Backbone as CSV, one residue per row, in Angstrom:
resi,resn,N_x,N_y,N_z,CA_x,CA_y,CA_z,C_x,C_y,C_z
1,MET,117.608,116.012,108.238,116.448,115.224,107.427,116.155,116.514,106.300
2,LYS,116.060,116.367,105.456,115.384,117.085,104.407,114.899,117.172,103.371
3,SER,113.392,117.907,101.996,112.607,117.199,102.015,112.563,118.471,100.704
4,LEU,111.802,118.186,99.440,111.542,118.932,98.392,109.564,119.029,98.165
5,HIS,108.986,119.184,98.022,108.049,119.318,97.345,107.913,119.124,95.871
6,VAL,106.911,117.624,95.264,107.297,117.027,93.983,106.130,117.128,93.321
7,ASN,106.051,117.139,91.771,104.644,116.173,91.984,105.233,114.421,90.910
8,PHE,103.992,114.102,91.218,104.523,112.647,90.860,103.060,111.975,90.130
9,ASN,103.717,111.507,88.716,102.476,110.891,88.203,102.557,108.959,88.444
10,GLU,101.835,108.588,89.467,101.403,107.607,89.584,101.839,105.829,88.740
11,ALA,100.454,106.757,87.671,101.098,105.680,85.963,102.110,105.938,85.097
12,THR,102.632,106.514,85.349,104.499,106.872,84.717,105.547,106.443,85.181
13,GLN,104.995,106.531,86.769,106.813,106.579,88.129,107.525,108.136,87.666
14,ALA,106.531,109.076,87.192,107.404,110.071,86.471,107.063,110.922,88.011
15,ILE,108.500,111.681,88.446,109.007,112.477,89.121,109.147,114.280,88.613
16,ASP,108.319,115.010,88.593,108.899,115.952,88.359,108.492,117.545,89.476
17,THR,109.733,118.082,89.118,109.848,119.143,90.344,109.133,120.045,90.234
18,ILE,109.369,120.935,91.213,108.547,122.560,91.185,109.136,123.467,91.336
19,GLU,109.468,124.409,90.174,110.373,125.297,89.952,110.433,126.401,91.302
20,THR,109.495,126.143,92.187,109.354,127.006,93.443,109.353,126.217,94.831
21,ALA,109.343,125.075,94.458,109.628,124.637,96.037,110.895,124.893,96.493
22,SER,111.624,124.561,97.514,112.618,124.800,98.224,112.126,124.162,99.180
23,PRO,113.843,123.386,99.416,113.869,122.053,100.065,113.187,122.341,101.977
24,GLU,112.653,121.607,102.581,111.918,122.581,103.586,112.840,120.676,104.927
25,PRO,112.563,121.156,106.117,112.137,120.148,106.763,112.109,119.328,106.853
26,TRP,112.173,117.872,107.126,110.936,116.916,106.971,110.293,116.977,107.886
27,ASP,110.644,117.232,109.696,109.795,116.593,110.975,108.643,117.759,110.550
28,ALA,108.892,118.917,109.530,107.909,120.068,109.606,106.978,119.810,108.683
29,VAL,107.692,118.818,107.739,106.338,118.791,107.003,105.826,117.330,107.825
30,CYS,106.160,116.705,108.514,105.010,115.609,108.710,104.401,116.470,109.749
31,LYS,104.971,117.271,110.774,103.521,117.838,111.327,102.796,118.449,110.674
32,ARG,103.018,118.856,109.586,102.141,120.335,108.708,100.974,118.570,108.631
33,PHE,101.560,117.892,108.174,100.452,116.200,107.050,99.414,115.418,109.136
34,ASP,99.916,115.855,109.743,99.894,114.698,111.784,100.426,113.742,111.207
35,ASN,101.244,114.106,110.645,102.208,112.316,110.458,101.842,111.617,109.496
36,ASP,101.081,112.090,108.336,100.160,110.798,107.829,100.803,110.605,106.614
37,VAL,101.772,109.811,106.773,102.628,109.771,105.524,102.983,108.398,105.304
38,ARG,103.440,108.457,104.003,103.428,106.728,103.586,104.907,107.232,102.442
39,ARG,105.758,105.976,102.844,107.182,106.311,101.928,106.302,105.126,100.289
40,ILE,106.471,105.916,99.023,105.892,106.019,98.167,106.958,103.995,96.733
41,MET,108.177,104.613,97.354,109.356,104.360,96.936,111.133,104.513,97.054
42,ALA,112.038,104.007,96.324,113.047,104.829,96.524,114.174,105.153,95.247
43,VAL,114.614,106.390,95.261,114.540,106.922,93.931,116.217,107.227,94.322
44,SER,116.974,108.055,92.918,118.388,107.807,92.869,118.367,109.408,92.679
45,ASP,118.507,110.225,93.525,119.016,112.027,92.608,120.184,112.721,92.966
46,PRO,120.710,112.938,91.861,122.073,113.711,92.460,121.889,114.363,93.608
47,LYS,120.249,115.715,93.600,120.991,116.054,95.143,120.253,115.692,96.161
48,GLY,120.495,113.720,96.563,120.925,113.672,97.619,119.618,113.200,98.602
49,TYR,117.947,112.727,97.707,116.753,112.742,97.959,117.150,110.830,97.630
50,THR,116.843,110.168,98.670,116.646,108.428,98.100,114.985,108.433,98.330
51,ALA,114.552,109.054,98.900,113.038,108.833,98.710,111.727,109.206,98.498
52,LEU,110.901,108.451,97.715,109.756,109.375,97.867,108.339,109.254,98.710
53,TYR,108.188,110.052,99.126,106.946,110.116,100.429,106.048,110.272,100.160
54,ALA,104.848,109.990,100.197,102.532,111.053,99.666,102.915,111.607,101.446
55,CYS,102.496,112.227,101.518,101.611,112.855,102.894,100.387,113.855,102.286
56,TYR,99.097,113.153,102.955,97.764,113.452,102.981,97.461,114.608,103.907
57,ASP,96.476,115.065,102.984,96.102,115.958,103.990,94.715,115.549,104.292
58,GLU,93.412,116.923,104.723,92.158,116.446,105.381,91.576,115.822,104.308
59,ASN,91.270,115.943,103.214,91.462,114.879,102.614,91.393,113.925,102.122
60,ASN,92.308,113.413,102.367,92.921,112.223,102.119,93.838,112.040,100.696
61,GLN,94.105,112.927,100.099,94.463,113.536,98.446,96.508,113.522,99.006
62,PRO,96.860,112.734,97.847,98.477,113.108,98.444,99.025,114.106,98.149
63,VAL,99.911,114.492,99.070,101.195,115.269,98.411,102.355,114.790,98.501
64,TYR,103.124,115.041,97.416,104.449,113.926,97.240,105.730,114.539,97.756
65,TYR,106.807,114.519,98.414,107.769,114.718,98.397,109.642,114.350,98.328
66,LEU,110.404,114.507,97.502,111.730,113.419,97.928,112.226,114.281,99.294
67,VAL,112.448,113.293,100.201,112.594,113.050,100.987,114.477,112.396,101.184
68,GLU,115.471,112.981,102.018,116.772,112.267,102.169,116.863,111.834,103.466
69,GLU,116.306,110.257,103.050,116.551,109.506,104.155,117.873,109.272,104.487
70,GLY,118.290,109.181,106.134,119.344,109.295,106.767,118.797,108.382,107.903
71,GLU,120.133,108.385,108.975,119.910,107.226,110.437,118.769,108.150,111.003
72,ALA,119.041,109.088,110.994,117.713,109.903,111.887,116.466,109.367,111.601
73,LEU,116.195,109.112,110.521,114.950,109.149,110.137,114.864,107.853,110.296
74,THR,115.137,106.936,109.639,115.273,105.450,109.673,115.237,104.659,110.933
75,LYS,115.873,105.716,112.446,115.775,105.478,114.420,114.232,105.944,114.278
76,LEU,113.826,107.089,113.603,112.310,107.664,113.826,111.237,106.673,113.646
77,ARG,111.767,106.040,112.477,110.403,105.007,111.675,110.382,104.202,112.236
78,GLN,111.390,103.504,112.459,111.117,102.327,113.574,111.279,102.305,115.174
79,LYS,111.068,103.308,115.392,110.358,103.894,117.366,108.654,104.094,117.507
80,THR,108.733,104.389,115.954,106.475,104.494,115.560,106.360,103.513,115.233
81,PHE,107.042,102.342,114.327,106.495,101.136,114.355,106.367,100.286,115.850
82,LEU,107.270,100.301,115.966,107.759,99.643,117.333,106.384,100.261,118.608
83,SER,106.484,101.134,118.217,105.320,102.006,119.345,103.689,101.781,118.805
84,LYS,103.585,101.378,117.373,101.883,101.074,117.050,102.361,99.576,117.464
85,LEU,102.775,98.898,117.285,102.844,97.478,117.559,101.581,97.219,118.855
86,GLY,100.667,96.057,118.260,100.018,96.007,119.175,98.289,96.721,119.372
87,GLN,98.545,98.220,118.763,97.294,98.586,118.468,96.233,98.361,117.477
88,THR,95.265,98.504,117.572,94.233,97.651,116.194,93.238,99.427,116.131
């Protein structure tokens, strides 16, 4: 699963690529943000990215990433969801 750091304008729903950004492994990005990530929306991108995610830093400020979702990510999301059931 690969990811790409992007700029996202919530008001216009516009996604702008960052010229200096290079693809990173999505699991490494999640670890860097302590797994504080939220799926924002589905996207259609010619490079294979299928979703936009917001990762929240220690100041609760969002940093946006395009993510190439695949079967491995679906299984990971389901496993995380099931492990959190019953927690308050």
